C-alpha positions as CSV (number, residue, x, y, z in Angstrom):
1,M,12.9,23.8,-3.6
2,K,12.3,27.2,-1.9
3,L,14.0,27.2,1.5
4,S,16.5,29.7,2.8
5,I,19.5,28.8,4.9
6,T,18.0,30.9,7.7
7,E,14.8,28.9,7.5
8,V,16.5,25.5,7.6
9,A,18.9,26.6,10.5
10,A,15.9,27.7,12.6
11,L,14.6,24.2,12.5
12,F,17.6,23.2,14.6
13,S,17.6,26.3,16.9
14,A,20.4,27.9,15.0
15,N,20.1,31.7,14.7
16,Y,21.7,32.5,11.3
17,S,20.9,35.5,9.1
18,D,21.7,34.0,5.7
19,P,18.9,34.6,3.2
20,R,20.5,32.6,0.4
21,M,18.1,30.1,-1.1
22,I,19.0,26.4,-1.0
23,T,18.5,25.0,-4.5
24,G,18.5,21.3,-3.6
25,V,19.7,18.7,-1.1
26,E,22.2,15.9,-1.7
27,F,24.0,13.3,0.5
28,D,26.3,12.3,-2.3
29,S,29.0,14.9,-2.6
30,R,29.5,14.0,-6.3
31,K,25.9,15.0,-7.1
32,I,26.2,18.4,-5.4
33,K,25.3,21.4,-7.6
34,P,25.7,25.1,-6.9
35,G,23.4,26.3,-4.1
36,N,22.9,22.8,-2.6
37,L,22.7,21.7,1.0
38,F,25.1,18.8,1.7
39,V,23.9,16.1,4.1
40,P,27.0,14.1,5.3
41,L,25.5,10.8,6.2
42,A,27.5,8.0,7.7
43,G,27.9,5.0,5.4
44,A,30.9,2.9,4.6
45,R,32.7,6.2,5.2
46,D,31.6,9.2,7.2
47,G,30.0,11.8,4.9
48,H,31.9,14.6,6.7
49,E,35.0,13.3,5.0
50,F,33.7,14.6,1.7
51,I,33.0,18.2,2.7
52,D,35.8,19.6,0.5
53,Q,34.4,17.9,-2.6
54,A,30.9,19.2,-1.7
55,I,32.2,22.8,-1.4
56,E,34.1,22.4,-4.6
57,N,30.9,21.4,-6.4
58,G,29.0,24.4,-5.1
59,A,27.4,23.5,-1.7
60,I,26.6,26.6,0.3
61,A,25.5,24.9,3.5
62,T,25.9,21.6,5.3
63,F,24.6,19.8,8.4
64,W,27.4,19.2,10.8
65,S,27.6,16.8,13.7
66,Q,31.4,16.6,14.4
67,D,33.1,18.3,17.2
68,E,35.7,19.9,14.9
69,A,34.4,22.9,13.0
70,A,33.4,22.7,9.4
71,P,35.5,24.7,6.8
72,S,34.8,28.4,7.0
73,T,33.9,28.5,3.3
74,I,30.5,26.9,4.0
75,T,27.6,27.7,6.3
76,S,27.4,24.8,8.8
77,I,24.2,23.9,10.7
78,K,25.1,22.1,13.9
79,V,23.0,19.0,14.5
80,T,23.3,16.0,16.8
81,D,22.3,13.4,14.3
82,V,22.7,14.1,10.5
83,L,20.2,11.4,9.4
84,A,17.6,12.6,12.0
85,A,18.1,16.2,10.8
86,F,17.7,15.1,7.2
87,Q,14.4,13.5,8.1
88,T,13.2,16.5,10.1
89,L,13.9,18.8,7.1
90,A,11.9,16.4,4.9
91,T,8.9,16.6,7.1
92,Y,9.1,20.3,7.3
93,Y,9.3,20.6,3.5
94,R,6.4,18.2,3.1
95,E,4.3,20.3,5.4
96,K,5.3,23.6,3.8
97,T,4.7,22.3,0.2
98,A,1.5,20.7,1.5
99,P,0.8,18.1,-1.2
100,K,-1.6,15.2,-0.7
101,V,0.5,12.3,0.3
102,V,-0.2,8.8,-0.9
103,A,1.9,6.0,0.8
104,I,2.1,2.5,-0.6
105,T,3.7,-0.6,1.1
106,G,3.3,-4.4,0.8
107,S,5.4,-7.5,0.5
108,N,5.1,-7.4,-3.3
109,G,3.9,-5.0,-5.9
110,K,4.8,-1.7,-4.2
111,T,6.7,-0.2,-7.1
112,T,4.2,-1.3,-9.7
113,T,1.3,0.1,-7.7
114,K,3.3,3.3,-7.2
115,D,3.8,3.6,-10.9
116,M,0.2,2.9,-11.7
117,T,-1.1,5.4,-9.0
118,E,1.2,8.2,-10.1
119,S,0.1,7.7,-13.8
120,V,-3.6,7.8,-12.7
121,L,-3.2,10.9,-10.5
122,S,-1.0,12.8,-13.1
123,Q,-4.0,12.9,-15.3
124,R,-5.4,15.6,-13.0
125,F,-2.7,16.7,-10.6
126,K,1.0,17.8,-10.7
127,T,2.5,14.7,-9.2
128,Y,5.8,13.3,-8.0
129,K,6.7,9.8,-7.0
130,T,9.5,7.8,-5.4
131,Q,12.3,7.3,-8.0
132,G,13.5,3.8,-8.3
133,N,13.5,2.1,-4.9
134,Y,14.2,5.1,-2.7
135,N,11.8,3.7,-0.1
136,N,13.7,3.6,3.2
137,E,14.8,5.9,6.0
138,I,17.2,7.7,3.6
139,G,15.4,7.3,0.3
140,L,12.0,8.5,1.5
141,P,13.2,11.9,2.9
142,Y,15.3,12.3,-0.2
143,T,12.2,11.8,-2.3
144,L,10.3,14.4,-0.3
145,L,13.1,16.9,-0.6
146,H,13.3,16.5,-4.3
147,M,9.6,17.0,-5.1
148,P,9.0,20.3,-7.0
149,S,7.5,23.0,-4.9
150,T,4.4,23.0,-7.2
151,T,3.7,19.3,-6.4
152,E,0.0,18.7,-5.6
153,V,0.2,14.9,-4.9
154,I,3.2,12.8,-4.0
155,V,3.2,9.0,-4.3
156,L,5.6,7.4,-1.8
157,E,6.8,3.8,-1.8
158,M,7.5,2.6,1.7
159,G,9.7,-0.4,2.4
160,M,10.5,-2.3,5.6
161,D,13.0,-4.8,6.9
162,Q,11.9,-5.0,10.5
163,A,9.4,-3.7,13.0
164,G,9.4,0.0,13.5
165,D,10.5,0.9,10.0
166,L,7.1,2.0,8.7
167,T,6.3,3.9,11.9
168,L,9.3,6.1,11.2
169,L,8.5,6.5,7.5
170,S,4.8,7.3,8.2
171,T,5.8,9.8,10.8
172,I,8.1,11.6,8.3
173,A,5.6,11.6,5.4
174,K,2.3,12.0,7.3
175,P,0.2,10.3,4.6
176,D,-3.4,11.2,3.6
177,I,-4.0,7.9,1.9
178,A,-2.2,4.6,2.6
179,A,-2.3,1.3,0.8
180,I,-1.1,-2.2,1.6
181,T,-0.7,-4.3,-1.6
182,M,-0.4,-7.7,0.1
183,I,1.1,-9.6,3.0
184,G,3.7,-12.1,1.8
185,E,6.9,-13.6,3.2
186,A,9.4,-10.9,2.3
187,H,11.8,-10.4,5.3
188,I,10.1,-13.1,7.3
189,E,13.6,-14.0,8.5
190,N,13.7,-10.7,10.4
191,L,10.1,-10.6,11.5
192,G,9.4,-14.3,12.3
193,S,5.9,-14.8,10.9
194,R,3.3,-13.4,8.4
195,A,1.3,-12.1,11.4
196,N,4.3,-10.0,12.4
197,I,4.7,-8.9,8.8
198,A,1.0,-7.8,8.8
199,A,1.5,-5.8,12.0
200,G,4.6,-4.2,10.5
201,K,2.8,-3.2,7.4
202,M,0.0,-1.6,9.4
203,E,2.6,0.8,10.9
204,I,2.0,2.8,7.7
205,T,-1.0,4.2,9.5
206,A,1.1,5.5,12.4
207,A,0.7,9.1,11.2
208,L,-2.2,8.6,8.7
209,A,-4.4,11.7,8.6
210,L,-7.4,11.3,10.9
211,D,-9.7,12.0,7.9
212,G,-7.5,9.7,5.7
213,A,-8.1,6.3,4.2
214,L,-6.4,2.9,4.1
215,I,-6.8,0.5,1.2
216,V,-6.1,-3.2,1.9
217,P,-6.6,-6.6,0.3
218,Y,-10.0,-8.2,1.1
219,N,-8.6,-11.8,1.3
220,E,-6.0,-11.1,4.0
221,P,-7.5,-12.3,7.4
222,L,-4.4,-11.2,9.2
223,L,-5.2,-7.5,8.5
224,R,-8.9,-7.6,9.5
225,P,-8.5,-7.4,13.3
226,L,-5.9,-4.7,12.8
227,T,-8.0,-2.5,10.5
228,E,-11.0,-2.7,12.8
229,K,-9.1,-0.7,15.3
230,L,-8.7,2.3,12.9
231,S,-10.9,5.4,13.0
232,Q,-10.0,6.1,9.4
233,K,-12.0,4.8,6.5
234,V,-10.8,1.3,5.3
235,Y,-11.5,0.1,1.7
236,T,-10.9,-3.4,0.5
237,F,-10.0,-4.7,-3.0
238,G,-9.8,-8.1,-4.7
239,I,-10.5,-10.2,-7.8
240,G,-14.3,-10.9,-7.5
241,E,-14.4,-9.7,-3.9
242,G,-14.0,-6.6,-1.8
243,E,-15.5,-3.1,-2.0
244,I,-13.6,-2.5,-5.3
245,S,-13.8,-5.7,-7.2
246,A,-12.5,-6.8,-10.6
247,Q,-13.4,-9.5,-13.1
248,I,-10.6,-10.3,-15.5
249,S,-11.9,-10.5,-19.1
250,E,-8.7,-11.0,-21.1
251,E,-5.1,-11.8,-20.3
252,T,-2.2,-11.7,-22.8
253,R,1.5,-11.3,-22.6
254,D,1.3,-7.6,-23.4
255,Y,-1.9,-6.5,-21.6
256,T,-4.7,-7.5,-19.2
257,R,-8.2,-6.3,-19.4
258,F,-10.7,-6.3,-16.5
259,L,-14.0,-4.9,-15.5
260,V,-14.8,-2.9,-12.4
261,E,-18.5,-2.1,-12.0
262,E,-19.0,-2.7,-15.7
263,Q,-16.2,-0.2,-16.6
264,L,-13.5,-1.8,-18.8
265,Y,-9.9,-1.1,-17.9
266,E,-6.6,-2.2,-19.5
267,I,-3.1,-2.4,-18.1
268,P,-0.1,-2.9,-20.3
269,V,1.2,-5.9,-18.2
270,L,0.2,-9.5,-17.7
271,G,-1.1,-11.0,-14.5
272,S,-4.0,-11.0,-12.1
273,Y,-1.6,-9.8,-9.4
274,N,-1.2,-6.7,-11.4
275,V,-4.9,-6.2,-11.6
276,T,-5.1,-6.1,-7.8
277,N,-2.3,-3.4,-7.9
278,A,-4.4,-1.5,-10.5
279,L,-7.5,-1.7,-8.1
280,I,-5.5,0.3,-5.5
281,A,-4.7,3.0,-8.1
282,I,-8.3,3.1,-9.2
283,E,-9.5,3.6,-5.6
284,I,-6.9,6.3,-4.9
285,G,-7.9,8.0,-8.1
286,R,-11.6,7.9,-7.0
287,L,-10.8,9.2,-3.5
288,L,-8.9,12.2,-5.0
289,G,-11.6,13.0,-7.6
290,V,-9.9,11.8,-10.8
291,A,-12.5,11.2,-13.5
292,P,-13.2,7.6,-14.7
293,E,-11.9,8.3,-18.2
294,Q,-8.7,9.8,-16.7
295,I,-8.2,6.7,-14.5
296,Q,-8.6,4.5,-17.6
297,H,-6.1,6.5,-19.6
298,G,-3.6,6.6,-16.7
299,L,-3.7,2.8,-16.2
300,A,-3.5,2.1,-20.0
301,T,-0.4,4.3,-20.4
302,F,1.6,3.8,-17.1
303,E,5.3,2.8,-17.4
304,L,6.9,0.2,-15.1
305,T,10.1,0.8,-13.3
306,K,12.8,-1.4,-14.8
307,Q,13.2,-5.1,-13.8
308,R,9.5,-5.4,-12.9
309,T,7.7,-7.8,-15.2
310,E,9.7,-6.4,-18.2
311,W,9.5,-8.0,-21.6
312,L,12.9,-8.0,-23.4
313,K,14.4,-9.8,-26.4
314,A,17.3,-12.3,-26.4
315,Y,20.2,-12.0,-28.9
316,N,18.4,-14.6,-31.1
317,G,14.9,-13.1,-30.8
318,A,13.6,-15.3,-27.9
319,D,11.2,-13.5,-25.6
320,L,12.5,-12.8,-22.1
321,L,10.2,-11.8,-19.2
322,S,12.5,-10.2,-16.6
323,D,11.1,-10.0,-13.1
324,V,14.3,-10.1,-11.2
325,Y,14.3,-7.2,-8.8
326,N,13.1,-9.3,-5.9
327,A,11.2,-12.5,-5.0
328,N,9.2,-14.1,-2.2
329,P,7.0,-17.3,-2.4
330,T,3.8,-15.4,-3.0
331,A,5.2,-13.2,-5.7
332,M,7.0,-16.1,-7.4
333,S,3.9,-18.3,-7.4
334,L,1.8,-15.6,-8.9
335,V,4.1,-14.8,-11.8
336,L,4.6,-18.6,-12.4
337,D,0.9,-19.1,-12.7
338,S,0.3,-16.2,-15.0
339,F,3.2,-17.0,-17.3
340,G,2.3,-20.7,-17.3
341,K,-1.1,-19.9,-18.8
342,L,0.2,-17.8,-21.7
343,P,0.1,-19.2,-25.2
344,V,3.6,-19.1,-26.7
345,P,4.9,-20.3,-30.1
346,G,7.9,-22.3,-28.7
347,K,9.0,-23.8,-25.4
348,K,7.9,-22.1,-22.2
349,I,10.9,-21.9,-19.9
350,A,11.4,-20.7,-16.3
351,V,14.7,-19.7,-14.8
352,L,14.2,-19.6,-11.0
353,A,16.8,-18.4,-8.5
354,D,16.8,-18.6,-4.7
355,M,14.5,-16.5,-2.7
356,L,16.5,-14.9,0.2
357,E,15.6,-13.8,3.7
358,L,12.9,-16.5,4.3
359,G,14.2,-17.9,7.6
360,P,14.1,-21.5,8.8
361,D,11.3,-22.6,6.5
362,E,13.1,-21.5,3.4
363,L,13.5,-25.0,1.9
364,A,9.8,-25.8,2.3
365,M,8.9,-22.5,0.7
366,H,11.0,-23.2,-2.3
367,A,9.7,-26.8,-2.6
368,A,6.1,-25.3,-2.5
369,M,6.8,-23.8,-6.0
370,S,6.2,-27.3,-7.4
371,S,2.5,-26.5,-7.3
372,H,3.0,-23.7,-9.9
373,L,4.9,-25.4,-12.7
374,A,2.0,-26.6,-14.9
375,G,2.4,-25.6,-18.5
376,Y,6.2,-25.3,-18.5
377,D,8.5,-27.2,-20.9
378,E,11.9,-26.6,-19.3
379,L,13.2,-25.4,-16.0
380,Y,16.5,-23.9,-14.9
381,L,17.0,-23.8,-11.1
382,Y,19.8,-21.7,-9.7
383,G,21.0,-21.7,-6.1
384,R,21.2,-24.2,-3.2
385,R,17.7,-23.5,-1.9
386,M,16.2,-24.3,-5.3
387,E,17.5,-27.8,-4.9
388,A,14.5,-28.5,-2.6
389,L,12.2,-27.8,-5.6
390,A,14.4,-29.9,-7.9
391,A,13.9,-32.9,-5.6
392,L,10.2,-32.9,-6.2
393,I,10.1,-32.5,-10.0
394,P,10.8,-36.1,-11.1
395,E,7.7,-37.4,-9.3
396,T,5.5,-34.3,-9.8
397,Y,6.3,-33.5,-13.4
398,P,8.0,-36.6,-14.9
399,E,8.0,-35.1,-18.4
400,L,9.5,-31.7,-17.4
401,T,13.1,-31.1,-18.4
402,Y,15.0,-29.4,-15.7
403,H,18.6,-28.4,-14.9
404,V,20.1,-27.5,-11.5
405,F,23.0,-25.0,-11.0
406,K,24.9,-24.1,-7.9
407,E,25.4,-20.4,-7.1
408,S,29.0,-20.8,-8.1
409,E,27.9,-22.0,-11.6
410,K,26.4,-18.8,-13.0
411,E,28.7,-19.0,-16.1
412,A,27.6,-22.5,-16.8
413,L,24.0,-21.5,-16.5
414,M,24.5,-18.6,-18.9
415,T,26.3,-20.9,-21.4
416,A,23.5,-23.6,-21.1
417,L,20.8,-21.0,-21.8
418,K,22.6,-19.5,-24.7
419,Q,23.1,-23.0,-26.3
420,R,19.6,-24.3,-25.7
421,I,17.1,-21.5,-26.2
422,T,15.6,-21.0,-29.7
423,P,14.1,-17.9,-31.3
424,T,10.5,-19.0,-30.6
425,D,11.1,-19.7,-26.9
426,S,9.7,-17.6,-24.1
427,I,11.7,-17.5,-20.8
428,L,10.7,-16.2,-17.4
429,F,13.4,-15.0,-15.0
430,K,12.4,-14.8,-11.3
431,G,14.6,-14.7,-8.2
432,S,15.9,-12.4,-5.4
433,N,18.0,-9.5,-6.5
434,G,21.0,-10.8,-4.6
435,M,21.1,-13.8,-6.9
436,G,22.1,-11.6,-9.9
437,L,19.6,-12.9,-12.5
438,A,19.7,-9.4,-14.1
439,E,23.3,-10.2,-15.2
440,I,22.1,-13.3,-17.0
441,V,19.2,-11.5,-18.7
442,T,21.7,-8.8,-19.9
443,F,24.0,-11.6,-21.2
444,L,21.2,-13.2,-23.2
445,Q,20.2,-9.8,-24.7
446,N,23.7,-9.1,-25.9
447,N,25.3,-12.4,-26.7
């Protein structure tokens, strides 16, 4: 980062003559390093309470919104709202650094698409991307302010919980290229309908460059009337459809191969749903002038963020497919279908936990997963909502062995899995992050 205290203060009409350079920005006082700007955000506790620790760790400046003065040992920049100031500074730094900005949202696949896109673009450009899931009103400005000053392209993941979220994030980041991976049911409890979710996702274009581009799924009718209103170029993608179209040629547990305009690509993950994510990365690479062979290499070597379709080993050698960061009906059905088709040496087992934030139709959405259980030998259902799926299994899959566990019975679920799985089994784990399946996966790895 190359910003002086004087320069930052001027953004907030403060006339300081302090040429010292700020070396970084942190809102966690424990992470402060010498030369940093401290951003005292309000959380469970007010960040202003930690100013002494920030100073002790080397902060030289801070935003300050309290009436009482900051300690005299640090330069304080008076602001009305610390979060808004943080966001304003991020926009300023984005404009000063002037990278190309790629923004990615969607109900599922945001992080994987971000990882693929960054890997493709890094073959030609100095790139930076959202770390982990820093994709909200705090995480996105934090990401912008942590990109190196030499960054040529930044790939930003943008999340949303409710209407207006993406308008704010788009306005902060001002993307040159935006992409929507899919419209699912995530956060439908807050938004009310898939149509409202589609409208919310389209907010990513709120500050899209006038000469920019939007990439959307071809088979999403809810987006078509919304994209027709845009002056920017719109590109569509899909399996066997859209302007950038793929034909899957081979799908295994470790990789998927597919053709785009007779060009063969390989990604080191399973699933047609990951092919559609790769199509976004391919189109973004093309728009920014990345050579075809560089795109191929970037996709073949990209690394997934943890807990996204991650193959692991159980204590006894059984294969574990951990996809436990989050879940909605569309995402769960896609991974169930892909895993269900894989050839495996032993039993094919699914451990499915409740999907959260689905609103009044949540039980019907869980029950609908019964259409995606072909090919499975055994099923473990965890949580009260999954009982709606369990009720359909005896009639729909009379030969399928299944077990149901209440949310209070996590220990019993772990014990049952440990006792029953064999070294040749393959087990899929899928559920919302709040259900804690990651803990069960870790248990099976280590016990």
